[in-house]
Structure formats: C-alpha cells, structure tokens
C-alpha positions as CSV (number, residue, x, y, z in Angstrom):
1,M,90.8,117.1,128.2
2,S,93.9,119.1,126.9
3,T,93.5,122.9,126.8
4,G,94.0,124.6,122.8
5,K,97.0,126.0,124.3
6,D,98.4,122.6,125.2
7,N,97.6,121.6,122.1
8,N,98.9,124.5,120.2
9,N,102.4,123.8,122.3
10,R,101.9,120.2,121.1
11,Q,101.6,121.0,117.4
12,A,104.7,123.3,117.8
13,L,106.9,120.5,118.7
14,E,106.5,118.8,115.1
15,S,107.5,120.0,112.0
16,M,106.3,117.7,109.9
17,T,102.5,116.6,108.5
18,P,101.7,113.3,109.2
19,L,102.0,112.7,105.3
20,E,105.6,114.3,105.2
21,R,106.4,112.1,108.3
22,L,105.8,109.0,107.2
23,Q,106.8,109.8,103.2
24,A,110.1,110.8,104.9
25,Y,110.7,107.9,106.9
26,N,109.6,105.6,104.0
27,R,112.6,106.7,102.4
28,G,115.1,106.4,105.2
29,E,115.5,110.1,105.6
30,A,115.2,112.5,108.5
31,V,112.4,112.6,110.8
32,D,111.0,114.9,113.7
33,R,109.9,112.2,115.6
34,M,108.4,108.4,114.7
35,P,105.4,107.9,113.7
36,C,102.8,107.3,116.4
37,V,98.8,105.4,115.7
38,P,97.0,105.0,118.5
39,I,94.3,103.3,116.9
40,V,91.5,105.6,117.8
41,G,87.4,104.1,116.8
42,N,84.5,104.9,118.4
43,T,87.1,107.4,121.0
44,A,86.1,109.9,118.4
45,A,82.6,109.8,119.2
46,R,83.8,111.3,122.5
47,V,85.5,113.9,120.9
48,I,82.6,115.7,119.7
49,G,80.4,114.6,122.4
50,A,77.9,111.6,120.2
51,K,76.4,108.9,121.0
52,I,78.3,105.8,118.9
53,S,74.4,105.1,117.6
54,Q,74.4,108.5,115.9
55,F,77.0,107.5,113.4
56,R,74.8,104.9,112.0
57,G,73.3,106.6,108.6
58,N,75.4,109.5,109.4
59,G,78.5,110.3,107.3
60,A,79.0,113.7,108.3
61,L,78.9,113.1,112.1
62,L,81.1,110.4,111.2
63,A,83.4,112.2,109.7
64,Q,83.2,115.3,112.1
65,A,84.4,113.0,114.9
66,H,87.2,111.4,113.0
67,T,88.5,114.7,111.3
68,E,88.2,116.4,115.5
69,A,89.9,113.4,117.1
70,Y,93.0,113.7,114.5
71,R,93.2,117.4,115.1
72,L,92.9,117.1,118.9
73,F,95.4,114.3,119.2
74,R,97.8,114.6,115.7
75,Y,98.3,111.3,115.1
76,D,99.7,110.1,111.9
77,I,97.0,107.8,110.0
78,I,93.2,108.0,110.8
79,R,91.4,105.1,110.4
80,I,87.5,106.1,109.4
81,F,85.7,102.7,111.7
82,T,82.6,101.9,113.9
83,D,82.4,98.0,114.2
84,L,83.2,94.9,112.0
85,Y,80.2,94.6,111.1
86,T,79.5,96.7,107.9
87,Q,80.2,94.5,105.4
88,A,78.4,91.7,106.6
89,E,75.7,93.8,107.2
90,A,75.4,94.8,103.8
91,M,75.2,91.6,102.8
92,G,72.0,90.9,104.9
93,A,73.3,90.1,108.6
94,I,71.8,91.4,111.6
95,V,73.4,94.2,113.3
96,H,72.3,95.3,116.9
97,Y,73.6,99.3,117.7
98,P,73.2,100.4,121.5
99,D,72.3,103.7,121.8
100,D,76.1,104.5,123.1
101,E,78.2,101.4,123.1
102,T,80.1,99.5,119.7
103,A,77.6,97.5,117.3
104,Y,77.5,93.8,118.1
105,L,76.4,90.8,115.4
106,A,72.9,89.8,116.4
107,A,72.3,86.9,113.9
108,P,74.2,85.9,111.0
109,A,72.8,86.6,107.3
110,I,72.0,82.5,107.2
111,K,71.1,79.7,109.5
112,D,72.4,76.6,107.5
113,V,74.7,76.4,104.4
114,S,71.5,75.5,102.4
115,E,71.2,79.2,102.2
116,I,74.3,79.9,100.7
117,E,73.4,80.7,96.9
118,R,70.5,83.7,98.4
119,I,73.8,85.6,99.9
120,V,75.0,88.2,97.2
121,P,78.0,90.4,97.3
122,A,77.3,94.0,98.7
123,D,77.2,97.1,96.4
124,P,79.3,99.9,98.5
125,E,77.2,102.4,96.9
126,R,74.1,101.3,98.2
127,D,73.4,98.5,100.7
128,G,73.8,98.8,104.3
129,N,76.1,101.5,106.1
130,L,78.8,101.2,103.3
131,P,77.7,104.3,101.3
132,H,77.8,106.4,105.0
133,H,81.5,105.2,105.7
134,L,82.5,106.3,101.9
135,E,81.0,109.7,102.9
136,A,82.6,109.9,105.7
137,L,85.9,109.1,104.3
138,Q,85.2,111.3,101.4
139,R,84.8,114.6,103.9
140,T,87.8,113.9,105.8
141,L,89.7,113.3,103.0
142,D,88.3,117.1,102.0
143,A,88.7,118.3,105.1
144,V,92.2,116.8,106.1
145,G,93.8,114.3,103.1
146,K,96.2,116.5,102.5
147,E,98.2,116.5,105.3
148,V,97.3,113.0,106.8
149,T,96.4,109.3,105.5
150,V,92.8,108.7,105.8
151,T,91.9,104.9,105.9
152,A,88.9,103.1,106.5
153,A,88.8,99.9,108.1
154,L,87.8,97.1,105.7
155,T,86.5,93.4,107.4
156,C,88.5,90.5,105.8
157,P,87.0,87.8,103.8
158,F,87.6,85.1,106.5
159,T,86.4,87.3,109.4
160,N,84.1,88.6,107.7
161,A,82.2,85.1,106.6
162,S,82.2,84.1,110.2
163,F,79.5,87.4,110.3
164,L,77.3,84.9,107.9
165,I,76.8,82.0,109.0
166,G,78.2,82.4,113.0
167,A,82.2,82.3,114.4
168,E,81.2,78.8,115.2
169,T,79.8,77.2,112.4
170,L,82.0,78.6,110.2
171,V,84.9,76.5,112.0
172,R,83.0,73.4,112.1
173,L,82.7,73.7,108.6
174,T,86.1,74.3,107.9
175,L,86.0,70.5,108.8
176,R,82.8,68.9,107.5
177,N,82.0,70.9,104.8
178,P,85.1,73.2,103.4
179,D,83.7,73.6,100.0
180,A,81.2,76.2,102.0
181,V,83.4,78.1,103.8
182,H,84.9,78.7,100.7
183,R,82.2,79.9,98.9
184,L,81.3,82.1,102.1
185,C,84.8,83.3,101.5
186,E,84.6,84.1,97.8
187,L,81.3,86.1,98.3
188,S,83.0,88.2,101.3
189,L,85.9,88.8,99.0
190,E,83.9,90.2,95.9
191,T,82.5,92.5,98.8
192,S,85.7,93.3,99.9
193,L,87.1,93.9,96.4
194,R,84.3,96.2,95.9
195,Y,84.9,98.1,99.2
196,A,88.4,98.2,98.3
197,K,87.8,99.7,94.9
198,A,85.4,102.4,96.2
199,I,87.6,103.2,99.2
200,L,90.4,103.7,96.5
201,D,88.3,105.4,94.3
202,A,87.7,108.0,96.7
203,G,91.4,108.6,97.3
204,G,91.5,106.4,100.8
205,V,93.6,103.4,101.7
206,P,91.8,100.3,103.0
207,S,92.8,99.0,106.5
208,L,92.7,95.5,106.8
209,T,91.0,93.7,110.2
210,D,90.9,90.2,109.7
211,A,89.9,88.9,113.7
212,M,89.0,85.7,113.3
213,S,92.2,84.5,111.2
214,S,94.0,84.6,114.7
215,S,95.4,81.4,115.9
216,T,93.4,81.8,119.0
217,V,90.6,80.9,117.0
218,I,91.8,78.7,114.4
219,S,95.1,76.7,113.4
220,P,97.6,77.8,111.1
221,R,96.7,75.0,109.1
222,Q,93.0,76.3,108.8
223,F,94.2,79.9,108.3
224,Q,96.7,79.2,105.2
225,E,93.8,76.9,103.8
226,F,90.9,78.8,104.3
227,S,92.0,83.0,104.8
228,Y,95.1,83.3,103.3
229,P,94.1,82.5,99.5
230,Y,91.6,85.2,99.8
231,L,93.9,88.0,101.6
232,K,96.6,87.5,99.5
233,R,94.3,88.5,96.5
234,L,92.5,91.0,98.4
235,I,96.2,92.4,99.1
236,G,97.2,91.9,95.3
237,Y,94.3,94.1,94.2
238,I,95.1,96.8,96.9
239,H,98.9,96.8,95.3
240,S,97.9,96.8,91.8
241,R,96.6,100.3,92.7
242,G,99.6,101.7,93.7
243,K,99.4,101.4,97.9
244,S,100.7,99.7,100.4
245,V,98.7,97.5,102.9
246,T,98.3,97.2,107.3
247,L,97.3,93.7,108.2
248,H,95.9,93.5,112.1
249,I,94.8,90.0,112.7
250,C,93.5,89.5,116.3
251,G,95.2,87.7,119.4
252,R,98.0,85.2,119.1
253,T,99.6,85.2,115.2
254,N,103.0,84.3,116.0
255,R,102.8,81.0,114.3
256,I,101.2,82.8,111.1
257,W,103.6,86.0,110.9
258,D,105.3,84.6,107.7
259,L,102.3,83.5,105.5
260,M,100.8,87.1,106.2
261,V,103.9,88.8,104.9
262,E,103.5,86.0,101.9
263,A,99.7,87.5,101.5
264,G,101.9,90.3,100.8
265,A,101.1,93.0,104.0
266,D,103.7,95.7,104.3
267,C,102.7,96.6,107.8
268,I,101.8,93.9,110.4
269,S,99.8,95.5,112.8
270,I,101.1,93.5,116.3
271,D,98.7,92.7,119.0
272,N,99.2,93.0,122.7
273,D,98.7,89.0,123.2
274,A,101.7,88.8,120.6
275,D,105.6,89.7,121.6
276,L,106.9,92.6,119.2
277,L,110.6,91.8,120.0
278,E,109.4,88.1,118.8
279,A,108.1,89.6,116.0
280,K,111.2,91.8,115.0
281,E,113.3,88.8,115.2
282,K,110.8,86.7,113.3
283,V,109.7,88.6,110.4
284,G,110.6,92.4,111.3
285,H,113.4,91.8,107.9
286,R,110.6,91.4,105.5
287,V,108.0,93.6,107.1
288,R,106.9,96.6,109.0
289,L,106.0,96.2,112.6
290,M,103.0,98.3,114.4
291,G,102.2,98.3,117.6
292,N,101.2,97.0,120.8
293,V,100.7,98.9,123.9
294,K,97.7,97.4,125.2
295,P,94.4,98.8,124.7
296,S,92.6,98.4,127.6
297,E,94.9,97.7,130.4
298,T,97.3,100.5,129.7
299,M,95.6,102.8,127.4
300,L,91.9,102.5,128.9
301,Q,92.9,102.3,132.9
302,G,96.5,103.0,133.2
303,R,97.3,106.7,133.9
304,P,99.4,108.6,131.9
305,D,103.0,107.5,133.3
306,D,101.9,104.2,132.4
307,V,101.5,104.6,129.1
308,C,104.6,106.2,129.0
309,Q,106.7,103.5,129.9
310,A,104.9,101.2,128.0
311,V,105.5,103.5,124.7
312,L,108.8,103.6,125.9
313,Q,109.1,100.0,126.2
314,C,107.8,99.5,122.7
315,I,110.2,101.6,121.0
316,A,113.0,99.8,123.0
317,Q,112.1,97.1,121.4
318,A,110.8,98.1,117.7
319,Y,112.6,101.2,116.8
320,D,115.3,99.4,114.7
321,N,113.5,96.8,113.0
322,P,114.5,96.6,109.2
323,K,111.5,97.3,107.7
324,G,110.5,100.3,110.0
325,Y,108.4,101.1,113.2
326,I,105.2,102.6,113.6
327,V,104.5,103.5,117.7
328,A,100.7,102.2,118.0
329,S,98.1,100.6,120.2
330,G,97.2,96.7,120.0
331,C,94.3,96.9,118.7
332,S,91.5,99.5,118.3
333,L,91.0,101.5,121.6
334,P,88.5,101.0,123.7
335,T,85.5,104.3,123.9
336,E,86.3,105.5,127.0
337,T,89.8,105.6,126.7
338,P,91.3,108.9,128.8
339,F,92.3,111.6,126.6
340,A,95.1,112.1,128.9
341,N,96.4,108.7,127.8
342,I,95.9,109.5,124.1
343,H,98.0,112.3,124.6
344,A,100.9,110.5,126.7
345,M,101.3,108.1,124.0
346,L,102.1,111.3,121.2
347,D,103.9,113.2,123.8
348,T,106.3,110.1,125.0
349,V,107.2,109.4,121.1
350,R,107.5,113.5,120.2
351,E,110.0,113.2,123.9
352,V,112.0,110.7,121.9
353,G,112.2,112.8,118.9
354,W,114.3,110.7,116.3
355,P,116.8,109.5,115.5
356,V,116.1,107.3,118.9
357,E,118.6,107.1,121.8
358,P,118.1,103.8,122.9
359,E,120.2,104.3,126.0
360,G,117.9,106.5,127.8
361,L,114.8,105.2,126.5
362,L,114.2,102.9,129.3
363,A,116.0,105.2,132.4
364,R,113.2,107.9,131.7
C-alpha cells in the first residue's frame, strides 16, 4: 500500500481533476495525461478493510469504499459495483453472498416459461439492494462528485433476462421459443429504464454491462435479434437525458462491434479477449475505445513492471484512436488485485503524459 506521502506526490503531478481532464479531452484540448480507469469493483472493499458481504444493504459503506479507493488511486471514473445480479435479485432471482467473495446467482427467478407472467419489473427505490446502491451513488456524488464522474453499474436487458430464467435455458429459448426471450427482455428493459432514470435523477451516469451478449456465448445473429433492440432503446433513453454511454460486453466482440456502435454506444470497453488494435481499425473512427489490460493475468498476478509494459502496449495501439481512448483494464479487477499494480497503471499514464510521444513508448 502506498504511503500518504506517495499519494500526495502523485496528486501533485496532476494539474487537472478527472472531470476537468475528461471535459478537456472530449473537446480536443490539452490535458495533463490520458484518462485512465482501472475498473475497480470489490477491490474497493480492501481499501477500507471491509468484507464484500458487508456491502449488502449498506449503501454508506459501499460509498465509503469507492470514495476512498478513488482518493487513493486517483482514477478518472468511479463505478459503483458489487456484482451483476442486483436488478435480477430485485425481480426475484436468488443471489448467494459469500462472506468475503463476490456474490453469485444461486437460482433464477423462475424455472419455466409458464412462470414469466409472475415476474414484474423492479422498483429501484424499494426492491432488493437497488435502493442501497442508489444510496451509495448519492453519497459518493456528495463526497467527490464535483471532481470526478460517478457511474453506477447497470446490467443490460439480455444479460439480466438470463439471470431470470437461467443462462442455458435462455440460450435454448432463442431457438425454441423466441417470444419468451423477448418477453423476458422487455421485463428486464423496463427494470433497466427505471434504474437508469433513478441513477440519472441522482446525478450519476449508468455504466452498461452485458456479459451474456458476448459472441463467446451467443452468435452475432442472436445478438442482433435478442439483445440489440433492447440495448438501443436503453441507450436512447440515456442519450435523451443528455449523457453519453459506455458499453462493456465481455469476451470476443469483434463480430458485433458495428452493432454496438449502431445501438448508440459512445465508448466501447474492450475486453482483454479482444484485440484493441483491431477495434481501432474497424470502429475507432466511430466510437471511443477503452481497455484492455488483462485483469487477471496482468493486474492480479503480474508485477508493477508487467503492468507498466501492458499499459504502454495499449497506449501504443490506441492513443491515436480518432474518437479517443481511455486506458483501462479489460474488465472489472479481481478483488485481490495488488494496490501496487493499480498505482502502476496510473503512474505509467502519468509518466507518458500528453501529448503522447509514440517513438519512446515501448522503449521505456
């Protein structure tokens, strides 16, 4: 863990707040360094010495963890997150909370399509843990919202639908009963829209995650039929509220990048299974890119020098993306990611500075 003096030195190297940096970067103006987002999830619990299970039903503690993690590392976007199941749980899914590990789905909300009619969209102000996540969002905004963008993780409709009936069942239904899939996605979309509204009303920004829409799980044709229409409507609503959208889909996504852009994403978060350079060449003229340092192999298991080299490689590949680039991990960081590696990511970006001098990047 860094000392207070180390962190003060890091802050002294920066002349802009994250909000100032992103706003200037968006306008094409000079910045002190590139935007950088190690996607900190439950690693925030380690910053304050808490167990992950303590976040359940405790918006104040969740806010404290993410506020202190931001203050320690000084990244450019905060993402309030514990797991992908908050919306599904609020709609009746059973989620298991281990003592000090990330929650997982214990049972879907229903076992059969005959039960769909008893599922109702969630009320974010009342159901499950959604009210506590909204409290965490509001408390984090109150603490640091004047200097950094604060987002809240929102699970997209197709992925949430998979948690309502089970992932394998949902994929089978895309072939055997597509109407049932659309019904589940409509119910999930309504929850997503309600939660997005609550996030936006609080002053935050929805951060969209759609793990089950990956080409590792479903085909591009299935994505276009069952995920894309609901993503497009959700993103359209967020745009109508004046906010841009970052969309993360895990795994291989190169065959659906164009559709992700057409759905309205302003920034695509590229998983480490995908090729950042290929993304720049295919869609970089249409959308901002974010990624894709390996969360497990590099950020969790590597050393600071490994992180530095991975960050430099990503910058070399995408710093000149026409629509902009954010240095980031390829997905949420594992809980036990060493603090030294998160510091190494930010420190490397600070050392590179702006404008980027490509000739010296990989010679460092």
